[in-house]
Every structure is written in structure tokens, then in C-alpha cells.
C-alpha positions in Angstrom: -9.7 6.6 16.1 -12.7 6.2 14.0 -12.5 4.3 10.7 -12.4 6.4 7.6 -13.4 5.2 4.2 -12.0 5.5 0.7 -13.6 8.3 -1.3 -15.5 7.2 -4.4 -12.9 8.5 -6.8 -10.1 6.7 -4.9 -12.1 3.4 -5.3 -12.4 4.1 -9.0 -8.7 4.8 -9.3 -7.8 1.6 -7.4 -10.2 -0.5 -9.5 -8.7 1.0 -12.7 -5.2 -0.5 -11.7 -6.3 -3.8 -13.1 -3.9 -4.6 -16.0 -1.4 -2.0 -14.9 2.2 -2.9 -14.5 4.5 -1.4 -11.8 8.1 -0.9 -13.0 9.4 1.3 -10.2 8.6 2.0 -6.6 9.8 4.9 -4.4 9.4 5.2 -0.6 9.3 8.8 0.5 10.3 8.6 4.2 9.4 11.3 6.8 12.6 11.6 8.8 13.1 13.3 12.1 16.8 13.9 12.8 16.6 15.9 16.0 17.9 13.0 18.1 21.4 12.2 17.0 21.4 8.7 18.6 18.3 7.6 16.9 16.7 9.0 13.8 12.9 8.5 13.7 11.6 7.5 10.2 8.2 6.5 8.9 7.0 5.6 5.4 4.7 8.5 4.7 4.4 8.3 0.9 4.5 5.2 -1.3 4.9 6.1 -5.0 4.1 3.4 -7.6 5.4 4.2 -11.1 3.8 2.3 -13.9 5.0 1.1 -17.3 2.8 3.8 -19.1 4.8 6.5 -17.1 1.8 7.3 -14.9 2.3 7.4 -11.1 0.2 6.8 -8.1 1.1 8.0 -4.6 -0.4 6.7 -1.3 -0.1 8.4 2.0 -1.2 7.5 5.5 -3.0 10.8 5.9 -2.1 13.8 8.1 -3.0 11.9 11.3 -2.4 8.4 10.0 -6.2 8.4 9.6 -6.3 6.2 6.6 -4.7 5.5 3.3 -5.3 8.3 0.8 -4.3 8.8 -2.8 -2.5 12.1 -3.2 -0.8 14.2 -5.8 2.7 14.3 -4.3 5.1 17.1 -5.0 8.4 16.2 -3.2 9.9 19.7 -3.6 6.8 21.4 -2.2 6.5 18.9 0.6 10.1 19.1 1.7 10.0 22.9 1.6 6.9 22.9 3.8 8.4 20.4 6.4 11.8 22.1 6.5 10.1 25.5 7.2 7.5 24.1 9.6 10.1 22.2 11.7 13.2 24.5 11.3 15.1 21.9 9.3 14.6 19.1 11.9 12.3 17.1 9.7 13.1 16.1 6.1 11.9 13.7 3.5 14.3 11.0 2.2 13.4 9.1 -0.9 14.5 5.5 -1.7 14.0 3.4 -4.7 13.0 0.0 -3.3 12.6 -2.2 -6.3 15.4 -4.4 -5.1 13.5 -5.3 -1.9 12.3 -8.9 -2.3 8.6 -8.0 -1.9 8.7 -5.5 -4.8 11.2 -7.5 -6.9 8.7 -10.3 -6.9 5.9 -8.2 -8.5 7.9 -5.9 -10.7 6.7 -5.9 -14.3 3.8 -8.2 -13.4 0.3 -7.3 -14.3 -2.0 -6.3 -11.5 -5.0 -8.6 -11.6 -7.1 -6.8 -8.9 -7.0 -4.5 -5.9 -9.0 -6.0 -3.0 -10.7 -3.8 -0.5 -12.6 -4.7 2.6 -16.3 -3.8 2.3 -18.2 -3.1 5.4 -21.4 -2.1 3.7 -22.5 -0.6 0.4 -20.3 2.4 -0.4 -18.2 1.9 2.7 -14.7 0.6 2.1 -12.4 1.3 5.1 -9.1 2.9 4.1 -6.9 1.1 6.5 -5.6 -1.5 4.1 -5.7 -2.8 0.5 -4.3 -5.9 -1.2 -2.8 -5.7 -4.7 -2.9 -9.1 -6.5 -0.6 -9.8 -9.4 -0.6 -12.2 -12.3 2.2 -14.3 -10.8 -0.1 -15.0 -7.8 1.9 -12.7 -5.5 -0.1 -10.3 -3.4 1.0 -7.3 -1.4 -0.9 -5.7 1.5 -0.6 -2.0 2.0 -1.8 -0.9 5.4 -1.3 1.5 8.2 1.6 0.7 10.5 1.4 0.8 14.3 4.2 3.4 14.4 2.3 5.7 12.0 2.8 5.8 8.3 2.3 3.0 5.8 3.4 -0.6 5.9 3.8 -2.9 2.9 3.9 -6.7 3.5 3.6 -9.9 1.4 0.1 -11.1 1.8 -0.9 -14.8 1.6 -4.4 -16.0 1.5 -4.9 -18.6 4.3 -6.1 -21.9 2.8 -9.5 -23.0 4.1 -9.2 -25.2 7.2 -10.7 -28.6 6.8 -11.3 -30.0 10.2 -12.7 -33.4 9.3 -13.0 -35.7 6.4 -16.7 -35.0 6.3 -15.9 -31.6 4.8 -14.5 -33.1 1.6 -16.8 -33.2 -1.3 -18.2 -36.6 -2.3 -16.2 -38.4 -4.9 -18.3 -39.3 -7.9 -17.3 -42.9 -8.6 -19.8 -44.0 -11.3 -18.7 -41.9 -14.2 
């Protein structure tokens, strides 16, 4: 699958999140209940709700071909799926603010959204990292099973392999 990129307006939207505060999070899960033993679910829409009442919804794209920002209408979307799959596919929505990874960043200011940059104007849309004022970071990416994944992200500290890498101490001050 070839790497897609964020559209210019999506990049603008993501950059404009600086200073925003998330106060609710809803996972809208695509759910296949044809097999009674095992229901297949994937996180298809991730809805962030902000203090100022605005909302932002991410999806993994029709073919899991990248993270996209969408206007999400749950009623329309459910109707479409139920018709298309004769009631075998549904959308289930869960408020997830009690999950540790969201509880840790709830009501914290977003300090930045980090995107990978391959070249000028090309930011692949397979992942993004949202950094918060309390130093927590969340990585939103594409999962292997399709759909989205959300994980706690930690910057790896730089590896110092020898004492020579330490800066000189300035003794005569």
C-alpha cells in the first residue's frame, strides 16, 4: 500500500490544536456481529471533544489508507452500514475517558501535534503524536488489523555510548 499524505487543510487543523483542551473522547467502533462466537471490531472513528464544544473526528480511511479528518454523522453512518451489510455490521460508540491513556491527558492543554515530514509539503498520514502540557504524549496511528490505534508515546532518551559524548564541564567559572 502506498503512503498517503495529510491534505494541507488537515495539517492546518492539526496545527491549530495547540492550546486546545480535550474534555471527552468517544471511540466509534465498526462492529461485525455475523460470527456469534467472535465479534470482529475495529476502531474506525476517534472523536475528540474539546472544552470549547468543538469536535474533531479521525478515521482510518475507507481502505485503512491513512488517517483522515472527517465530519462524522453517526446516524447517517450507521444507516449506511446497516443497509449495506443487511444489519450484520453496526457502529458501537464508547466514551473512553476512563481509560488510563485518556484520563492522563484529559483537561490538559495540547502543546503540539507532531507529524513526520518526508519532504516539503509531504507529511505521511499514518501517524501523529499529540503532546500535552503535563508531558504526556499520545500516538494515533493505523493498527495492523485495520482501523486506528491509540498508544502512550514516550520519546526515547538519546543513547550515550561513551563518556566522550558528554559535554565538557566548564571548571574555571
